[in-house]
Every structure is written in structure tokens, then in C-alpha cells.
C-alpha positions, -999 to 999 in steps of 0.1 A, spaced: -620 -692 -287 -615 -654 -285 -580 -642 -279 -578 -617 -251 -544 -605 -241 -537 -598 -205 -542 -562 -194 -518 -540 -176 -535 -516 -152 -528 -488 -128 -513 -502 -96 -510 -538 -108 -492 -560 -133 -505 -592 -149 -505 -622 -126 -474 -638 -138 -439 -637 -124 -402 -640 -127 -373 -651 -106 -347 -626 -116 -310 -633 -114 -284 -614 -133 -249 -608 -142 -236 -587 -114 -260 -562 -98 -232 -536 -95 -238 -499 -91 -226 -487 -125 -243 -457 -140 -258 -461 -175 -229 -441 -189 -203 -463 -173 -222 -494 -185 -220 -479 -220 -183 -474 -218 -177 -510 -207 -198 -521 -237 -175 -504 -261 -147 -528 -251 -167 -558 -262 -185 -543 -292 -158 -557 -315 -176 -591 -310 -209 -576 -322 -219 -571 -358 -236 -538 -362 -257 -552 -391 -264 -587 -405 -264 -620 -388 -253 -635 -366 -254 -606 -341 -224 -620 -321 -193 -633 -337 -185 -654 -306 -215 -666 -287 -228 -641 -260 -249 -652 -230 -275 -629 -216 -295 -633 -183 -330 -623 -191 -360 -623 -167 -393 -637 -181 -425 -654 -172 -427 -691 -168 -453 -707 -190 -479 -730 -174 -461 -759 -190 -432 -753 -167 -408 -754 -197 -378 -732 -201 -383 -709 -231 -352 -725 -247 -372 -757 -249 -394 -741 -276 -383 -743 -312 -390 -706 -318 -363 -696 -292 -339 -723 -305 -343 -707 -339 -337 -672 -326 -305 -684 -308 -292 -700 -340 -300 -669 -360 -284 -644 -335 -257 -665 -318 -269 -651 -285 -278 -676 -258 -304 -666 -232 -301 -678 -197 -338 -675 -188 -348 -668 -153 -384 -678 -149 -410 -682 -122 -448 -682 -120 -469 -652 -110 -475 -655 -73 -440 -643 -65 -436 -615 -90 -447 -584 -70 -427 -593 -39 -397 -603 -60 -398 -572 -80 -398 -550 -49 -368 -569 -35 -351 -567 -68 -353 -530 -73 -345 -525 -36 -310 -538 -43 -314 -574 -55 -294 -590 -83 -306 -575 -116 -310 -594 -149 -295 -580 -181 -330 -574 -194 -367 -579 -187 -388 -597 -214 -425 -605 -215 -458 -589 -223 -462 -563 -195 -434 -576 -174 -428 -542 -159 -457 -520 -147 -459 -491 -170 -475 -469 -143 -451 -475 -115 -418 -490 -128 -406 -475 -160 -402 -438 -151 -391 -445 -116 -364 -470 -124 -354 -453 -156 -348 -420 -138 -328 -438 -111 -305 -453 -138 -316 -489 -131 -331 -491 -166 -309 -476 -193 -321 -452 -221 -328 -470 -253 -332 -443 -279 -295 -440 -288 -292 -478 -292 -324 -479 -313 -310 -452 -336 -277 -471 -342 -286 -508 -339 -324 -514 -342 -337 -506 -376 -370 -524 -372 -378 -506 -340 -366 -473 -354 -388 -476 -384 -417 -486 -363 -414 -454 -342 -408 -433 -373 -439 -447 -390 -460 -443 -359 -451 -410 -341 -478 -418 -315 -459 -448 -304 -428 -427 -298 -448 -402 -278 -464 -430 -257 -430 -445 -249 -411 -413 -241 -407 -405 -204 -410 -369 -191 -372 -366 -191 -372 -373 -229 -358 -409 -227 -373 -442 -239 -367 -468 -212 -388 -497 -224 -403 -513 -255 -438 -525 -259 -459 -553 -272 -479 -541 -301 -510 -555 -319 -523 -533 -347 -550 -559 -355 -563 -560 -319 -601 -554 -317 -611 -518 -316 -641 -525 -293 -642 -541 -259 -677 -544 -243 -704 -542 -269 -741 -550 -269 -755 -584 -280 -792 -592 -283 -809 -625 -282 -822 -628 -318 -841 -660 -309 -862 -639 -284 -868 -611 -309 -880 -636 -335 -903 -654 -310 -919 -621 -301 -918 -608 -337 -899 -576 -325 -876 -554 -346 -841 -546 -336 -842 -516 -313 -825 -485 -326 -831 -460 -297 -828 -461 -259 -866 -459 -257 -871 -488 -281 -846 -508 -261 -866 -501 -229 -898 -514 -246 -879 -545 -259 -866 -553 -224 -901 -550 -210 -914 -575 -236 -885 -598 -227 -896 -596 -190 -933 -600 -195 -934 -630 -218 -927 -666 -212 -897 -671 -236 -884 -706 -244 -916 -724 -235 -906 -732 -200 -938 -720 -184 -918 -698 -161 -905 -663 -166 -869 -669 -156 -853 -647 -183 -830 -618 -176 -838 -588 -198 -803 -572 -196 -770 -580 -179 -735 -566 -176 -706 -565 -152 -696 -534 -133 -661 -543 -122 -628 -528 -135 -614 -563 -137 -639 -570 -165 -637 -541 -190 -651 -564 -217 -685 -564 -200 -691 -528 -188 -717 -502 -199 -693 -472 -202 -697 -467 -239 -735 -470 -237 -734 -436 -220 -727 -421 -254 -764 -424 -262 -769 -396 -237 -743 -373 -251 -709 -384 -238 -692 -418 -235 -680 -425 -200 -644 -432 -209 -620 -453 -189 -582 -446 -188 -556 -469 -203 -583 -495 -210 -586 -504 -174 -600 -490 -142 -628 -465 -144 -612 -431 -140 -637 -413 -163 -612 -393 -184 -618 -382 -220 -604 -355 -242 -625 -330 -262 -609 -303 -283 -576 -308 -264 -593 -303 -230 -593 -331 -205 -629 -339 -193 -640 -357 -162 -670 -376 -175 -685 -385 -141 -696 -349 -134 -712 -342 -168 -749 -341 -174 -747 -371 -198 -734 -392 -169 -763 -383 -148 -789 -390 -175 -774 -424 -183 -775 -434 -147 -811 -423 -144 -819 -446 -174 -802 -476 -159 -819 -469 -125 -853 -471 -144 -842 -505 -158 -832 -518 -123 -863 -504 -106 -886 -522 -131 -867 -555 -130 -853 -551 -165 -816 -551 -155 -798 -580 -138 -794 -572 -100 -762 -594 -101 -746 -570 -126 -726 -554 -97 -715 -587 -81 -711 -613 -109 -679 -622 -127 -674 -632 -163 -679 -669 -156 -714 -662 -142 -723 -639 -171 -709 -664 -197 -730 -692 -181 -761 -670 -185 -755 -662 -221 -745 -698 -229 -779 -709 -215 -796 -682 -235 -814 -667 -205 -803 -631 -211 -820 -607 -236 -793 -581 -240 -757 -587 -228 -727 -564 -227 -699 -587 -237 -667 -593 -258 -683 -619 -281 -707 -646 -267 -702 -681 -278 -739 -686 -281 -747 -678 -317 -783 -669 -309 -769 -636 -299 -763 -610 -326 -746 -576 -324 -769 -548 -314 -755 -516 -329 -752 -484 -307 -785 -467 -300 -798 -431 -305 -805 -415 -272 -833 -392 -261 -814 -362 -274 -815 -376 -309 -777 -374 -314 -761 -399 -337 -751 -431 -320 -715 -434 -308 -693 -460 -291 -658 -461 -275 -629 -468 -299 -598 -485 -285 -573 -478 -312 -553 -509 -318 -516 -503 -312 -495 -506 -281 -509 -531 -256 -482 -529 -229 -454 -504 -228 -433 -523 -201 -426 -554 -221 -388 -551 -226 -361 -531 -209 -323 -533 -205 -307 -528 -171 -276 -510 -160 -257 -543 -154 -259 -554 -191 -224 -556 -206 -238 -561 -241 -265 -534 -247 -257 -533 -285 -262 -570 -289 -292 -570 -266 -310 -542 -286 -302 -561 -318 -316 -593 -303 -349 -576 -295 -349 -558 -328 -350 -592 -345 -379 -602 -323 -398 -572 -339 -393 -586 -375 -425 -597 -391 -415 -634 -393 -405 -636 -356 -434 -616 -343 -458 -637 -364 -446 -668 -347 -443 -655 -312 -479 -642 -313 -495 -670 -332 -474 -702 -331 -444 -717 -349 -446 -720 -387 -456 -756 -394 -475 -761 -362 -512 -767 -362 -517 -730 -354 -497 -716 -383 -494 -732 -418 -475 -717 -447 -495 -713 -479 -483 -714 -515 -488 -677 -519 -464 -669 -491 -490 -661 -465 -500 -682 -434 -532 -699 -424 -540 -690 -387 -562 -716 -369 -581 -711 -337 -572 -733 -307 -599 -761 -307 -619 -766 -276 -600 -788 -251 -567 -787 -271 -534 -782 -254 -522 -747 -264 -485 -756 -261 -488 -786 -284 -511 -767 -308 -487 -737 -311 -454 -753 -305 -446 -720 -287 -457 -704 -254 -488 -683 -253 -482 -647 -266 -482 -632 -231 -449 -650 -223 -432 -633 -252 -427 -599 -268 -439 -591 -303 -451 -564 -327 -481 -575 -347 -480 -546 -372 -501 -543 -403 -472 -560 -422 -475 -590 -399 -513 -589 -402 -510 -590 -440 -492 -623 -437 -522 -639 -419 -552 -657 -434 -577 -666 -407 -592 -700 -412 -630 -695 -409 -645 -711 -378 -681 -707 -390 -689 -686 -359 -690 -649 -353 -656 -634 -347 -646 -602 -329 -637 -588 -363 -674 -593 -373 -683 -573 -342 -659 -545 -350 -673 -543 -385 -708 -537 -371 -696 -510 -347 -669 -495 -369 -688 -465 -382 -699 -455 -347 -665 -455 -330 -648 -424 -316 -614 -422 -299 -615 -395 -273 -596 -414 -246 -569 -398 -225 -537 -409 -241 -512 -434 -228 -485 -411 -215 -460 -412 -186 -463 -390 -155 -435 -376 -135 -430 -390 -100 -444 -358 -86 -475 -359 -108 -481 -395 -100 -479 -388 -63 -502 -358 -66 -528 -376 -86 -527 -407 -64 -534 -384 -34 -567 -373 -50 -577 -402 -72 -580 -430 -46 -607 -411 -26 -624 -396 -57 -626 -429 -76 -639 -447 -45 -666 -421 -39 -677 -420 -76 -678 -458 -78 -699 -460 -46 -724 -434 -58 -725 -449 -93 -736 -483 -79 -760 -467 -54 -777 -445 -79 -781 -472 -105 -795 -498 -81 -814 -476 -57 -819 -442 -73 -815 -408 -56 -793 -390 -82 -818 -362 -88 -816 -350 -52 -780 -358 -45 -763 -347 -77 -753 -311 -67 -739 -322 -34 -720 -350 -52 -703 -326 -76 -695 -302 -47 -680 -330 -26 -658 -341 -55 -644 -306 -59 -638 -305 -21 -619 -338 -25 -596 -322 -50 -611 -330 -84 -603 -296 -99 -567 -298 -87 -564 -334 -101 -578 -323 -135 -553 -295 -137 -525 -320 -134 -540 -343 -160 -543 -313 -183 -507 -305 -177 -497 -340 -186 -518 -340 -217 -503 -307 -229 -468 -321 -224 -478 -352 -244 -492 -331 -272 -460 -311 -274 -438 -342 -279 -424 -346 -314 
């Protein structure tokens, strides 16, 4: 089983939810809340454990696991309470109610003391908005005084601090981090069984791939006396970034980057200049190449309509020649390294630097009477031993076994197994954690005998380039301005992208397409993105 954390995208949060109740919901400003906390800070140890001399109770909003259990039913959270002397009154609900509940909550509902879960707050719409309104309190001062693990994390990784800093200079939320997360998303896999049957070499150029796909189409593979094979398949849908062809465009001179690992907003950075890839010559050439594949029946016509279940069924049955995928279960598929394009440039592929996965995973609200204790509590969550268990399972469970050398064997969830029973902890998306290199060094992966995503990354590693637009916050004004342009621009680009790939016409329509995008405000939008990028670069 391949672990894929939920994604947090522009305009949406992961489909989980919380019923949020809190202590008060008063209208204190962050400064007033800080003054009130001074009166109770005598009960809080600034260092060492327990955190609270007399037990403190916090109301924290989180996601309800599929088991329906309260988080306090899990041993890991019982251990955290025993360690810290802080009891959490968890307020949990499943996902269907989250968006509506969040809107009601921030419109004047009863706030919790804190939010806690992977991506519980939308980093594109919630953090800056509610931080600037004083609903979420600044954390940088508390981090400096009471959170040595978080403080060191930010000092050791200046990029993290830049990504978490709002335009007003404050840090309003803390992230989930995975420094061992795969650096690739969608990559190419080729049916080695078919190559061997046809005695074909591994293609190394886009022209060789075309010839290989033609051979896949024209021969009866598998001995079924029918040519039902699909030469190439992918998924063109922002909801499935693990199956797209964006990085393949690099063979034509420029990767078609996405933004924040989700959506398809075509932003990259070259020499500190923000580029819109969907108006570049490489974008046009790549689409022409794919149109040739579609026109000759070499690309799956369902690529623009299928979901991951359909594609997985096809690769499981071995009827696809080349698939763009995360890591197919069918071991007949092997990694196909990036290809040289017609211009002869060195092959490249998109690098997704492993680091922050979701910036809106923890925040403290203005009604919290114990911010020092709360920041110390989350700081403990960021220790290697706590994060190891919250992301992988409790020490001693089937998922995580301690070794004599002080490291831990990590086992993959067997097919059909109950994840709760296997881990003795909720899935990682219901918690907050920082899987740093220090945590990763504690882990020893038990071999499964199958190809892993690490194996895929090892094949692609030397080809990876990170030229993505960085994770950075926009001001409310910038966000409004970009939204004004982006909705129509992205819709138009996506429509033409599909039309040109499937039906052609890009040669005659390209100039009008570029002109129309500028008429829709592309130039103005890119000036705003450049302004945002320049501010990000200037952060210390």
C-alpha cells in the first residue's frame, strides 16, 4: 500500500470535518488574551514536564477518525496527556459538515482553544484572513519562549519560516511536515512484459516512445487474439495530480508546473522571474505531440474522463503500455526515466521538495486562556518520538516495532487489515506531526518485496528540478485580485488544453489564444504573482 497524504488545495480543504466548541467565544483581542494568560502562567512550567502543575483542560477541534473513536481512546493521546498533564476535550465530527461549520464558526460561532489536524484550516483562505482579524493569535513570540522544538525546526529550515509567515510578518499556524515524502508525484511506468514480448529496448527519447507506442498498438499482446491494449494512459484532472502529464512537458523545454502541488495554474520560477508556462512555446510543442498520439489511437481517449480507480483497474489488468502513475501495484510495470525531447535537451522532471505538506494544521484562537501551555503541548507533538508514532503508529503496535539498535521497524499495512488495529493510532491525517530527517533516521522500512515510491524516486532523482512557485501567503487584496483573473483564465486554458490534445487546432489558434489570455488579464495577474514572489524572497 502506498501512503498518500491528503492534499490541501486552493479553494478547498480535505474532506474531513470538525464540530467546534470552545471555551467562551468572547471578543478579546490577542493582546487581551495574552494578558489574561499571564495570570494563570504560574501553573505552567516553562520547561520540563509536566507542562501544567495542576491539570489544564483545552477544547481542541479535530477530525473524527472513521472508527468514530474519540482521540483520547487511543494510547498515543493517553500517553501525551500523562506526559504533559493537559487534558484535551476533543470536539470531533466527520467531513461532510466541515465547510458549513467553519463558515458559521468564523462568522461568530463558539471558538475552540485550538485547531488540530493535518490541513484542518485552509491555508489559502483561512490563515491570513482570520489571523489579520485577530481570531487566530500570532505564534512567533510563544514559539521563541516556549517551543524549543518548533523554534529549532524554523531556525534549521529558513524556508519553513518564510512559508509560514503571513504578509503582516506574523506566524498564525503550524504545519504538518514530512521531509521523507516522495519527491515525485506522477511519473512514467512502462509495461516491461510487453517490451520483452516485442523485444524492444527501453525508449529514451520522445520519438522512440512514439515508435514504441505504435508497436504496442499494432501487435496482439498477451495472446488474446484481439488488440485491446491501450498504448498510453493518464488522468487530466486536478483532483489526481499523481497521474498527470505536466512534468512530461519538460522534454520539450519547460515543465508545465502546477502551484502548491494541486490545481493546474501553470506557474514556475526561472531566474527569480515568475513564468506562466501555458503561453510558452514548449507548452505548444508538448500539446502537439500528445495530439499526434490521440489522433493515431496511441493515447487513451478516457484520459480526460477517467478517475484513479479506472486507471488502476487498467494497470492491474496489464492492458496499458505506458501509464502516468504514483506507483502501480502490478510489478510488470517498471519506471520509465524521463525522455529527451526533439530539441535534444537533457531530460528533466518536476521535483516536489519534501517538506511542509499543509500549513494550516495547528492554530491557537483568541479565546485560549492558556496559550503558553498550548504551544508547549504542540511543541511536544513535534518531538521525534511523538511525531514518529503519530505518523506511523504506536511503538509496540504491528506498524512500529522497536529494535535492539534503538531504531524502529516500520511495516506496511497488509491488504484487508484494519488500520486502527494495525497502528493502534488514528491515521496520520487526523493528527499533527513533523517527520523530519531525525525522525526518518529512526525508521527502518520492512521490505515488502515490491517496488516502493522510494525506488521510483531513486530512478528519477538525477532528473529532478524544483522551479515551482513557492508556498507563500497572499494579502487579502492580492488574493481577491488574482481570483478575479484566475477563474476565467484557468477555465479557458483547461478548455483549450483538452480541445487541442484531443482534437488538434493549436497551430492555427495559438496566437489568438495568447492574445485572449492577455485580454483576460494574464499580464496583470502575473505582475501580482511577481510582487508576491519578490516579497517572499525578501523574507528573512
